[in-house]
Each structure stands twice: as structure tokens, then as C-alpha cells.
ChimeraX commands (.cxc) that place a marker at each C-alpha (Angstrom):
marker #1 position 0.27,-0.01,-0.32 radius 0.5
marker #1 position 2.82,2.40,1.01 radius 0.5
marker #1 position 4.42,1.59,-2.48 radius 0.5
marker #1 position 1.23,2.53,-4.56 radius 0.5
marker #1 position 0.80,5.80,-2.30 radius 0.5
marker #1 position 4.24,7.02,-2.94 radius 0.5
marker #1 position 4.15,6.10,-6.99 radius 0.5
marker #1 position 0.75,8.25,-6.83 radius 0.5
marker #1 position 2.38,10.90,-5.10 radius 0.5
marker #1 position 5.16,11.02,-7.79 radius 0.5
marker #1 position 2.95,11.06,-10.32 radius 0.5
marker #1 position 1.42,14.02,-9.14 radius 0.5
marker #1 position 4.62,15.96,-8.68 radius 0.5
marker #1 position 5.68,15.31,-12.14 radius 0.5
marker #1 position 2.38,16.37,-13.69 radius 0.5
marker #1 position 2.63,19.44,-11.95 radius 0.5
marker #1 position 3.72,23.02,-13.70 radius 0.5
marker #1 position 5.36,25.79,-12.00 radius 0.5
marker #1 position 4.77,29.66,-12.48 radius 0.5
marker #1 position 7.88,29.44,-14.08 radius 0.5
marker #1 position 6.59,27.13,-16.80 radius 0.5
marker #1 position 3.61,29.01,-17.27 radius 0.5
marker #1 position 5.65,32.24,-18.01 radius 0.5
marker #1 position 8.01,29.78,-20.50 radius 0.5
marker #1 position 4.79,29.08,-22.43 radius 0.5
marker #1 position 3.42,32.69,-22.67 radius 0.5
marker #1 position 7.22,33.61,-23.84 radius 0.5
marker #1 position 7.02,30.88,-26.33 radius 0.5
marker #1 position 3.48,31.48,-27.63 radius 0.5
marker #1 position 4.52,35.39,-28.04 radius 0.5
marker #1 position 7.70,34.66,-30.02 radius 0.5
marker #1 position 5.17,33.18,-32.53 radius 0.5
marker #1 position 2.46,35.73,-32.87 radius 0.5
marker #1 position 3.06,38.39,-35.67 radius 0.5
marker #1 position 3.75,41.79,-34.90 radius 0.5
marker #1 position 4.52,44.88,-37.09 radius 0.5
marker #1 position 8.24,45.11,-37.89 radius 0.5
marker #1 position 10.75,47.92,-37.50 radius 0.5
marker #1 position 11.38,50.75,-38.81 radius 0.5
marker #1 position 7.45,51.22,-37.74 radius 0.5
marker #1 position 5.67,53.25,-40.61 radius 0.5
marker #1 position 2.13,54.96,-40.92 radius 0.5
marker #1 position -0.22,52.58,-42.86 radius 0.5
marker #1 position -2.79,54.54,-44.91 radius 0.5
marker #1 position -5.61,52.99,-46.42 radius 0.5
marker #1 position -9.39,53.12,-47.53 radius 0.5
marker #1 position -12.39,51.50,-46.34 radius 0.5
marker #1 position -15.50,49.91,-47.63 radius 0.5
marker #1 position -18.39,48.49,-45.58 radius 0.5
marker #1 position -21.68,47.25,-45.60 radius 0.5
marker #1 position -22.28,48.23,-41.63 radius 0.5
marker #1 position -24.72,50.49,-42.67 radius 0.5
marker #1 position -26.93,48.98,-45.08 radius 0.5
marker #1 position -29.62,47.45,-42.59 radius 0.5
marker #1 position -30.24,51.32,-41.33 radius 0.5
marker #1 position -30.07,52.26,-44.98 radius 0.5
marker #1 position -32.41,49.65,-46.04 radius 0.5
marker #1 position -34.97,50.62,-42.96 radius 0.5
marker #1 position -34.72,54.20,-44.27 radius 0.5
marker #1 position -35.55,53.53,-47.88 radius 0.5
marker #1 position -38.86,51.35,-46.84 radius 0.5
marker #1 position -39.88,54.27,-44.56 radius 0.5
marker #1 position -39.57,56.64,-47.31 radius 0.5
marker #1 position -41.46,54.21,-50.03 radius 0.5
marker #1 position -44.04,55.18,-47.48 radius 0.5
marker #1 position -43.78,58.65,-46.19 radius 0.5
marker #1 position -41.50,60.21,-49.01 radius 0.5
marker #1 position -38.97,63.08,-47.94 radius 0.5
marker #1 position -36.75,64.84,-50.67 radius 0.5
marker #1 position -34.16,65.67,-47.76 radius 0.5
marker #1 position -34.04,61.96,-45.90 radius 0.5
marker #1 position -33.43,60.81,-49.44 radius 0.5
marker #1 position -30.80,62.76,-50.10 radius 0.5
marker #1 position -29.06,61.91,-46.56 radius 0.5
marker #1 position -29.97,58.26,-47.49 radius 0.5
marker #1 position -27.85,59.13,-50.89 radius 0.5
marker #1 position -25.23,60.54,-48.75 radius 0.5
marker #1 position -24.77,57.51,-46.51 radius 0.5
marker #1 position -24.72,55.21,-49.81 radius 0.5
marker #1 position -21.90,57.03,-51.08 radius 0.5
marker #1 position -19.70,57.86,-47.68 radius 0.5
marker #1 position -16.07,58.08,-47.82 radius 0.5
marker #1 position -13.98,56.09,-45.35 radius 0.5
marker #1 position -10.40,56.71,-44.95 radius 0.5
marker #1 position -7.75,55.73,-41.79 radius 0.5
marker #1 position -4.34,55.92,-40.73 radius 0.5
marker #1 position -2.78,53.45,-38.20 radius 0.5
marker #1 position 0.58,54.02,-36.73 radius 0.5
marker #1 position 2.42,50.64,-36.49 radius 0.5
marker #1 position 4.49,51.57,-33.24 radius 0.5
marker #1 position 1.38,52.65,-31.00 radius 0.5
marker #1 position -1.58,50.88,-32.83 radius 0.5
marker #1 position -2.86,54.39,-32.63 radius 0.5
marker #1 position -6.04,54.73,-35.40 radius 0.5
marker #1 position -7.18,57.64,-36.99 radius 0.5
marker #1 position -10.15,57.92,-39.29 radius 0.5
marker #1 position -11.64,60.40,-42.06 radius 0.5
marker #1 position -15.45,59.70,-42.72 radius 0.5
marker #1 position -16.78,61.86,-45.12 radius 0.5
marker #1 position -20.73,62.28,-45.69 radius 0.5
marker #1 position -21.47,64.53,-48.16 radius 0.5
marker #1 position -24.64,66.09,-46.58 radius 0.5
marker #1 position -25.32,69.58,-45.20 radius 0.5
marker #1 position -25.47,69.61,-41.11 radius 0.5
marker #1 position -27.75,72.66,-41.09 radius 0.5
marker #1 position -29.79,71.74,-37.69 radius 0.5
marker #1 position -28.79,70.09,-34.67 radius 0.5
marker #1 position -31.00,67.01,-35.07 radius 0.5
marker #1 position -29.18,66.27,-38.39 radius 0.5
marker #1 position -25.48,67.00,-36.90 radius 0.5
marker #1 position -26.63,64.44,-33.94 radius 0.5
marker #1 position -27.74,61.82,-36.45 radius 0.5
marker #1 position -24.51,62.03,-38.40 radius 0.5
marker #1 position -22.42,62.00,-35.18 radius 0.5
marker #1 position -23.84,59.02,-34.28 radius 0.5
marker #1 position -23.19,57.28,-37.63 radius 0.5
marker #1 position -19.52,58.50,-37.75 radius 0.5
marker #1 position -19.20,56.97,-33.94 radius 0.5
marker #1 position -20.58,53.57,-34.93 radius 0.5
marker #1 position -18.50,53.42,-38.06 radius 0.5
marker #1 position -15.42,54.57,-35.42 radius 0.5
marker #1 position -16.39,51.95,-33.07 radius 0.5
marker #1 position -16.67,49.28,-35.51 radius 0.5
marker #1 position -13.10,49.79,-37.22 radius 0.5
marker #1 position -11.55,50.26,-33.95 radius 0.5
marker #1 position -12.37,46.92,-32.63 radius 0.5
marker #1 position -11.18,45.11,-35.80 radius 0.5
marker #1 position -7.54,46.14,-34.76 radius 0.5
marker #1 position -8.31,45.94,-30.82 radius 0.5
marker #1 position -8.34,42.08,-30.60 radius 0.5
marker #1 position -5.23,41.78,-32.87 radius 0.5
marker #1 position -3.13,43.91,-31.68 radius 0.5
marker #1 position -0.44,43.64,-33.98 radius 0.5
marker #1 position 1.74,46.54,-32.65 radius 0.5
marker #1 position 2.41,44.80,-29.38 radius 0.5
marker #1 position 0.93,41.22,-29.22 radius 0.5
marker #1 position 1.59,40.68,-25.68 radius 0.5
marker #1 position -0.43,37.92,-23.62 radius 0.5
marker #1 position -0.26,39.46,-20.39 radius 0.5
marker #1 position -2.39,42.65,-19.33 radius 0.5
marker #1 position -0.16,45.25,-17.62 radius 0.5
marker #1 position 0.18,44.95,-13.96 radius 0.5
marker #1 position -0.70,41.06,-14.34 radius 0.5
marker #1 position 1.43,37.95,-13.11 radius 0.5
marker #1 position 1.44,34.59,-13.81 radius 0.5
marker #1 position 0.09,33.00,-10.60 radius 0.5
marker #1 position -0.58,28.85,-11.85 radius 0.5
marker #1 position 0.20,26.71,-14.62 radius 0.5
marker #1 position -1.22,23.28,-15.14 radius 0.5
marker #1 position -0.47,20.78,-18.20 radius 0.5
marker #1 position -3.28,18.75,-19.56 radius 0.5
marker #1 position -3.14,15.90,-22.38 radius 0.5
marker #1 position -3.59,18.30,-25.32 radius 0.5
marker #1 position -3.41,21.62,-23.82 radius 0.5
marker #1 position -1.50,24.00,-21.24 radius 0.5
marker #1 position -3.54,26.18,-18.85 radius 0.5
marker #1 position -1.72,29.81,-17.74 radius 0.5
marker #1 position -3.85,31.56,-14.69 radius 0.5
marker #1 position -2.74,35.45,-14.61 radius 0.5
marker #1 position -3.80,37.65,-11.79 radius 0.5
marker #1 position -3.99,41.71,-12.03 radius 0.5
marker #1 position -4.06,44.14,-9.21 radius 0.5
marker #1 position -7.73,44.36,-9.01 radius 0.5
marker #1 position -10.04,41.97,-6.96 radius 0.5
marker #1 position -11.50,39.37,-9.70 radius 0.5
marker #1 position -8.99,40.44,-12.35 radius 0.5
marker #1 position -8.04,36.59,-13.18 radius 0.5
marker #1 position -7.62,35.62,-16.98 radius 0.5
marker #1 position -7.10,31.88,-17.75 radius 0.5
marker #1 position -5.27,31.26,-21.18 radius 0.5
marker #1 position -5.44,28.21,-23.07 radius 0.5
marker #1 position -2.37,27.12,-25.28 radius 0.5
marker #1 position -2.56,24.17,-27.85 radius 0.5
marker #1 position 0.45,21.65,-26.70 radius 0.5
marker #1 position 0.92,20.64,-30.83 radius 0.5
marker #1 position 1.10,24.86,-31.80 radius 0.5
marker #1 position 2.23,26.45,-28.55 radius 0.5
marker #1 position -0.33,29.08,-29.53 radius 0.5
marker #1 position -3.17,30.33,-27.46 radius 0.5
marker #1 position -6.42,29.16,-28.53 radius 0.5
marker #1 position -8.52,30.66,-25.91 radius 0.5
marker #1 position -8.97,33.58,-23.27 radius 0.5
marker #1 position -11.22,33.43,-20.23 radius 0.5
marker #1 position -11.46,36.88,-19.42 radius 0.5
marker #1 position -13.48,38.28,-16.30 radius 0.5
marker #1 position -16.00,39.67,-18.67 radius 0.5
marker #1 position -15.69,37.47,-21.93 radius 0.5
marker #1 position -14.64,34.21,-23.40 radius 0.5
marker #1 position -12.55,34.44,-26.50 radius 0.5
marker #1 position -11.76,31.56,-28.70 radius 0.5
marker #1 position -8.93,32.21,-31.37 radius 0.5
marker #1 position -7.68,30.24,-34.54 radius 0.5
marker #1 position -4.55,31.29,-36.86 radius 0.5
marker #1 position -3.25,32.24,-40.29 radius 0.5
marker #1 position 0.54,31.82,-40.88 radius 0.5
marker #1 position 1.91,34.92,-42.10 radius 0.5
marker #1 position 5.18,33.71,-42.90 radius 0.5
marker #1 position 7.93,32.65,-41.10 radius 0.5
marker #1 position 6.33,30.54,-38.51 radius 0.5
marker #1 position 4.51,34.10,-37.48 radius 0.5
marker #1 position 0.56,34.18,-36.89 radius 0.5
marker #1 position -2.13,36.38,-37.15 radius 0.5
marker #1 position -5.66,35.55,-35.94 radius 0.5
marker #1 position -7.75,34.10,-38.61 radius 0.5
marker #1 position -10.93,33.84,-36.59 radius 0.5
marker #1 position -11.89,35.43,-32.70 radius 0.5
marker #1 position -15.37,33.76,-31.38 radius 0.5
marker #1 position -16.45,36.26,-28.40 radius 0.5
marker #1 position -18.97,35.31,-25.89 radius 0.5
marker #1 position -19.47,38.15,-23.33 radius 0.5
marker #1 position -21.06,36.61,-19.80 radius 0.5
marker #1 position -24.69,37.32,-19.86 radius 0.5
marker #1 position -24.55,38.55,-23.65 radius 0.5
marker #1 position -24.73,37.29,-27.08 radius 0.5
marker #1 position -21.95,35.24,-28.88 radius 0.5
marker #1 position -20.24,37.43,-32.10 radius 0.5
marker #1 position -17.35,36.11,-34.60 radius 0.5
marker #1 position -14.94,38.09,-36.58 radius 0.5
marker #1 position -13.15,36.26,-39.08 radius 0.5
marker #1 position -10.03,37.92,-40.94 radius 0.5
marker #1 position -8.22,37.64,-44.47 radius 0.5
marker #1 position -4.81,39.15,-44.74 radius 0.5
marker #1 position -2.78,41.22,-47.51 radius 0.5
marker #1 position 0.68,42.12,-47.27 radius 0.5
marker #1 position 2.55,45.58,-48.47 radius 0.5
marker #1 position 6.00,45.32,-48.42 radius 0.5
marker #1 position 6.94,43.67,-45.24 radius 0.5
marker #1 position 4.01,44.94,-43.46 radius 0.5
marker #1 position 0.75,42.27,-43.11 radius 0.5
marker #1 position -2.55,44.05,-42.72 radius 0.5
marker #1 position -6.23,42.99,-42.99 radius 0.5
marker #1 position -7.71,42.79,-46.19 radius 0.5
marker #1 position -11.11,41.51,-45.50 radius 0.5
marker #1 position -13.00,41.35,-41.91 radius 0.5
marker #1 position -16.43,39.74,-41.96 radius 0.5
marker #1 position -18.60,40.21,-38.54 radius 0.5
marker #1 position -21.47,38.67,-37.47 radius 0.5
marker #1 position -23.49,38.15,-34.40 radius 0.5
marker #1 position -27.19,37.01,-33.62 radius 0.5
marker #1 position -28.46,40.90,-34.46 radius 0.5
marker #1 position -26.29,41.81,-37.52 radius 0.5
marker #1 position -23.86,40.88,-40.02 radius 0.5
marker #1 position -21.22,43.14,-41.92 radius 0.5
marker #1 position -18.37,42.90,-44.19 radius 0.5
marker #1 position -15.32,45.67,-44.16 radius 0.5
marker #1 position -12.73,45.84,-46.69 radius 0.5
marker #1 position -9.40,47.35,-46.39 radius 0.5
marker #1 position -7.66,48.61,-49.62 radius 0.5
marker #1 position -5.23,51.08,-51.35 radius 0.5
marker #1 position -2.68,50.87,-48.73 radius 0.5
marker #1 position 0.23,53.17,-48.61 radius 0.5
marker #1 position 3.28,52.89,-46.30 radius 0.5
marker #1 position 4.88,56.11,-45.05 radius 0.5
marker #1 position 7.78,56.91,-42.90 radius 0.5
marker #1 position 6.44,57.39,-39.26 radius 0.5
marker #1 position 8.00,60.53,-37.67 radius 0.5
marker #1 position 10.81,60.11,-34.81 radius 0.5
marker link #1:1,2 radius 0.2
marker link #1:2,3 radius 0.2
marker link #1:3,4 radius 0.2
marker link #1:4,5 radius 0.2
marker link #1:5,6 radius 0.2
marker link #1:6,7 radius 0.2
marker link #1:7,8 radius 0.2
marker link #1:8,9 radius 0.2
marker link #1:9,10 radius 0.2
marker link #1:10,11 radius 0.2
marker link #1:11,12 radius 0.2
marker link #1:12,13 radius 0.2
marker link #1:13,14 radius 0.2
marker link #1:14,15 radius 0.2
marker link #1:15,16 radius 0.2
marker link #1:16,17 radius 0.2
marker link #1:17,18 radius 0.2
marker link #1:18,19 radius 0.2
marker link #1:19,20 radius 0.2
marker link #1:20,21 radius 0.2
marker link #1:21,22 radius 0.2
marker link #1:22,23 radius 0.2
marker link #1:23,24 radius 0.2
marker link #1:24,25 radius 0.2
marker link #1:25,26 radius 0.2
marker link #1:26,27 radius 0.2
marker link #1:27,28 radius 0.2
marker link #1:28,29 radius 0.2
marker link #1:29,30 radius 0.2
marker link #1:30,31 radius 0.2
marker link #1:31,32 radius 0.2
marker link #1:32,33 radius 0.2
marker link #1:33,34 radius 0.2
marker link #1:34,35 radius 0.2
marker link #1:35,36 radius 0.2
marker link #1:36,37 radius 0.2
marker link #1:37,38 radius 0.2
marker link #1:38,39 radius 0.2
marker link #1:39,40 radius 0.2
marker link #1:40,41 radius 0.2
marker link #1:41,42 radius 0.2
marker link #1:42,43 radius 0.2
marker link #1:43,44 radius 0.2
marker link #1:44,45 radius 0.2
marker link #1:45,46 radius 0.2
marker link #1:46,47 radius 0.2
marker link #1:47,48 radius 0.2
marker link #1:48,49 radius 0.2
marker link #1:49,50 radius 0.2
marker link #1:50,51 radius 0.2
marker link #1:51,52 radius 0.2
marker link #1:52,53 radius 0.2
marker link #1:53,54 radius 0.2
marker link #1:54,55 radius 0.2
marker link #1:55,56 radius 0.2
marker link #1:56,57 radius 0.2
marker link #1:57,58 radius 0.2
marker link #1:58,59 radius 0.2
marker link #1:59,60 radius 0.2
marker link #1:60,61 radius 0.2
marker link #1:61,62 radius 0.2
marker link #1:62,63 radius 0.2
marker link #1:63,64 radius 0.2
marker link #1:64,65 radius 0.2
marker link #1:65,66 radius 0.2
marker link #1:66,67 radius 0.2
marker link #1:67,68 radius 0.2
marker link #1:68,69 radius 0.2
marker link #1:69,70 radius 0.2
marker link #1:70,71 radius 0.2
marker link #1:71,72 radius 0.2
marker link #1:72,73 radius 0.2
marker link #1:73,74 radius 0.2
marker link #1:74,75 radius 0.2
marker link #1:75,76 radius 0.2
marker link #1:76,77 radius 0.2
marker link #1:77,78 radius 0.2
marker link #1:78,79 radius 0.2
marker link #1:79,80 radius 0.2
marker link #1:80,81 radius 0.2
marker link #1:81,82 radius 0.2
marker link #1:82,83 radius 0.2
marker link #1:83,84 radius 0.2
marker link #1:84,85 radius 0.2
marker link #1:85,86 radius 0.2
marker link #1:86,87 radius 0.2
marker link #1:87,88 radius 0.2
marker link #1:88,89 radius 0.2
marker link #1:89,90 radius 0.2
marker link #1:90,91 radius 0.2
marker link #1:91,92 radius 0.2
marker link #1:92,93 radius 0.2
marker link #1:93,94 radius 0.2
marker link #1:94,95 radius 0.2
marker link #1:95,96 radius 0.2
marker link #1:96,97 radius 0.2
marker link #1:97,98 radius 0.2
marker link #1:98,99 radius 0.2
marker link #1:99,100 radius 0.2
marker link #1:100,101 radius 0.2
marker link #1:101,102 radius 0.2
marker link #1:102,103 radius 0.2
marker link #1:103,104 radius 0.2
marker link #1:104,105 radius 0.2
marker link #1:105,106 radius 0.2
marker link #1:106,107 radius 0.2
marker link #1:107,108 radius 0.2
marker link #1:108,109 radius 0.2
marker link #1:109,110 radius 0.2
marker link #1:110,111 radius 0.2
marker link #1:111,112 radius 0.2
marker link #1:112,113 radius 0.2
marker link #1:113,114 radius 0.2
marker link #1:114,115 radius 0.2
marker link #1:115,116 radius 0.2
marker link #1:116,117 radius 0.2
marker link #1:117,118 radius 0.2
marker link #1:118,119 radius 0.2
marker link #1:119,120 radius 0.2
marker link #1:120,121 radius 0.2
marker link #1:121,122 radius 0.2
marker link #1:122,123 radius 0.2
marker link #1:123,124 radius 0.2
marker link #1:124,125 radius 0.2
marker link #1:125,126 radius 0.2
marker link #1:126,127 radius 0.2
marker link #1:127,128 radius 0.2
marker link #1:128,129 radius 0.2
marker link #1:129,130 radius 0.2
marker link #1:130,131 radius 0.2
marker link #1:131,132 radius 0.2
marker link #1:132,133 radius 0.2
marker link #1:133,134 radius 0.2
marker link #1:134,135 radius 0.2
marker link #1:135,136 radius 0.2
marker link #1:136,137 radius 0.2
marker link #1:137,138 radius 0.2
marker link #1:138,139 radius 0.2
marker link #1:139,140 radius 0.2
marker link #1:140,141 radius 0.2
marker link #1:141,142 radius 0.2
marker link #1:142,143 radius 0.2
marker link #1:143,144 radius 0.2
marker link #1:144,145 radius 0.2
marker link #1:145,146 radius 0.2
marker link #1:146,147 radius 0.2
marker link #1:147,148 radius 0.2
marker link #1:148,149 radius 0.2
marker link #1:149,150 radius 0.2
marker link #1:150,151 radius 0.2
marker link #1:151,152 radius 0.2
marker link #1:152,153 radius 0.2
marker link #1:153,154 radius 0.2
marker link #1:154,155 radius 0.2
marker link #1:155,156 radius 0.2
marker link #1:156,157 radius 0.2
marker link #1:157,158 radius 0.2
marker link #1:158,159 radius 0.2
marker link #1:159,160 radius 0.2
marker link #1:160,161 radius 0.2
marker link #1:161,162 radius 0.2
marker link #1:162,163 radius 0.2
marker link #1:163,164 radius 0.2
marker link #1:164,165 radius 0.2
marker link #1:165,166 radius 0.2
marker link #1:166,167 radius 0.2
marker link #1:167,168 radius 0.2
marker link #1:168,169 radius 0.2
marker link #1:169,170 radius 0.2
marker link #1:170,171 radius 0.2
marker link #1:171,172 radius 0.2
marker link #1:172,173 radius 0.2
marker link #1:173,174 radius 0.2
marker link #1:174,175 radius 0.2
marker link #1:175,176 radius 0.2
marker link #1:176,177 radius 0.2
marker link #1:177,178 radius 0.2
marker link #1:178,179 radius 0.2
marker link #1:179,180 radius 0.2
marker link #1:180,181 radius 0.2
marker link #1:181,182 radius 0.2
marker link #1:182,183 radius 0.2
marker link #1:183,184 radius 0.2
marker link #1:184,185 radius 0.2
marker link #1:185,186 radius 0.2
marker link #1:186,187 radius 0.2
marker link #1:187,188 radius 0.2
marker link #1:188,189 radius 0.2
marker link #1:189,190 radius 0.2
marker link #1:190,191 radius 0.2
marker link #1:191,192 radius 0.2
marker link #1:192,193 radius 0.2
marker link #1:193,194 radius 0.2
marker link #1:194,195 radius 0.2
marker link #1:195,196 radius 0.2
marker link #1:196,197 radius 0.2
marker link #1:197,198 radius 0.2
marker link #1:198,199 radius 0.2
marker link #1:199,200 radius 0.2
marker link #1:200,201 radius 0.2
marker link #1:201,202 radius 0.2
marker link #1:202,203 radius 0.2
marker link #1:203,204 radius 0.2
marker link #1:204,205 radius 0.2
marker link #1:205,206 radius 0.2
marker link #1:206,207 radius 0.2
marker link #1:207,208 radius 0.2
marker link #1:208,209 radius 0.2
marker link #1:209,210 radius 0.2
marker link #1:210,211 radius 0.2
marker link #1:211,212 radius 0.2
marker link #1:212,213 radius 0.2
marker link #1:213,214 radius 0.2
marker link #1:214,215 radius 0.2
marker link #1:215,216 radius 0.2
marker link #1:216,217 radius 0.2
marker link #1:217,218 radius 0.2
marker link #1:218,219 radius 0.2
marker link #1:219,220 radius 0.2
marker link #1:220,221 radius 0.2
marker link #1:221,222 radius 0.2
marker link #1:222,223 radius 0.2
marker link #1:223,224 radius 0.2
marker link #1:224,225 radius 0.2
marker link #1:225,226 radius 0.2
marker link #1:226,227 radius 0.2
marker link #1:227,228 radius 0.2
marker link #1:228,229 radius 0.2
marker link #1:229,230 radius 0.2
marker link #1:230,231 radius 0.2
marker link #1:231,232 radius 0.2
marker link #1:232,233 radius 0.2
marker link #1:233,234 radius 0.2
marker link #1:234,235 radius 0.2
marker link #1:235,236 radius 0.2
marker link #1:236,237 radius 0.2
marker link #1:237,238 radius 0.2
marker link #1:238,239 radius 0.2
marker link #1:239,240 radius 0.2
marker link #1:240,241 radius 0.2
marker link #1:241,242 radius 0.2
marker link #1:242,243 radius 0.2
marker link #1:243,244 radius 0.2
marker link #1:244,245 radius 0.2
marker link #1:245,246 radius 0.2
marker link #1:246,247 radius 0.2
marker link #1:247,248 radius 0.2
marker link #1:248,249 radius 0.2
marker link #1:249,250 radius 0.2
marker link #1:250,251 radius 0.2
marker link #1:251,252 radius 0.2
marker link #1:252,253 radius 0.2
marker link #1:253,254 radius 0.2
marker link #1:254,255 radius 0.2
marker link #1:255,256 radius 0.2
marker link #1:256,257 radius 0.2
view
């Protein structure tokens, strides 16, 4: 009996993983994640999207019932809106310029167009926030690895931040060493990858499940401009809406130091 107990204890000790193991798994995964190369640059681009398509369709339907020349002009302007953007590959800072060719003659119109621009800005920001290509660190600022566990087909790393209940569990594939799931305090994110050359990987899909909320999904395809990999098409889907976002006409400019 003593021999059996001793063997069991030894097996448990051998199966255990230390904080140092978890830190090593994190570092190994981060080394495989693609990041925008140096010297950094400003990437300028144009955006084409159908994010507003359901709203425009609803406005057209209403206009069929209640014709309004001014509202018709606004619909035409929204169908021809122009979106340009620029992102700093050193910081990930995104700037957008949204042009809606419609006179904002009154406070109500100004507020409506402002809301539309805010929605578009939020959607574009979300395309980059989940990556992030300027600094793909897997630990949030102030967090530290507090536990690690090795399983048959995956490894788990638990990190804890300064705040109460600020705990994240990262799941890593033992086959690829890449993170496949993030269990955050408010959300769970599942992720798959595409190779961006030289064994560096970019996200292919992000499946997000907020606690108490509806699931959503982002699918990415990629393009390469010089040495910079950049999203080309992004497909967003959820229970309530679907949208496509295309990035084209990329121009790389030197970043001012």
C-alpha cells in the first residue's frame, strides 16, 4: 500500500507545473505571434463596408411610405460615404476620416450624422483592438502568472491583475504552442490562426462570448504590403447583425520620430 501511495504522489509531482513553466509557455507563444516590423510606419488605407446597410434599407422602406426629399438626400449621401484611415504600427493608434456629403443644417441632423460616424469608428477600432499587431503581449499590464497546468492536449496559464477578481485563464495548444482561448472576467474568446510567413501567426477567427450576452464572430483574411501584414477583409457576425469591412489602397509612410 505504501508503495502504491508513493507512486501516486510521484506521478502528481511530475504532472504539476510551476509559475516559471507558465511564463515560459507565454514567452514561447508570444514569439510566434506576428507583430508589425521595425522601422515602424504609418499605414494609410481606404475602407469599404456594408455596416450601415440595414439602417439604409430601413430608411428606404420608410421613404416609400412617407416620401421626404431631404431624407432621400441623406440616404444617397450615406450610400456614397467615404472612409479613410491611418494606423501607427508602433502604437496601434488609429485615426479615421469619414466623409458624408450632406449639409448639417440643424442640431438634429448633426447629432444623427455624429452617431453614424461614432458607430463606424467603433467598428473599425474593434477590427484592430482584438489583434493587436503593434504589441501582441498575452499578459495585461500589471498582471502576473499565478498558476500553470499541463493537460493531455493543452496547457493552462492563470494570470492575476491588481484588481479584485481580475483573473484570466489562457489555454495553449500543446501542438502549436499558440493560445486558443482567453477566459477573461467578462468574456471568453476562442481564436484560430493563419500563418503570416516565417512561422509567425495572425488571427484568422475570433469567437467572442460575453458573460450574459450574445456571441459574436470576426473572420480575417490578410494582405501584405512590403513587409507589413494588414487585414484585407473582415467579416463580422452576431445574432442581430452581419457586416463586411474591406481595407484597400494601402500606402506606407515613414513614421516621424
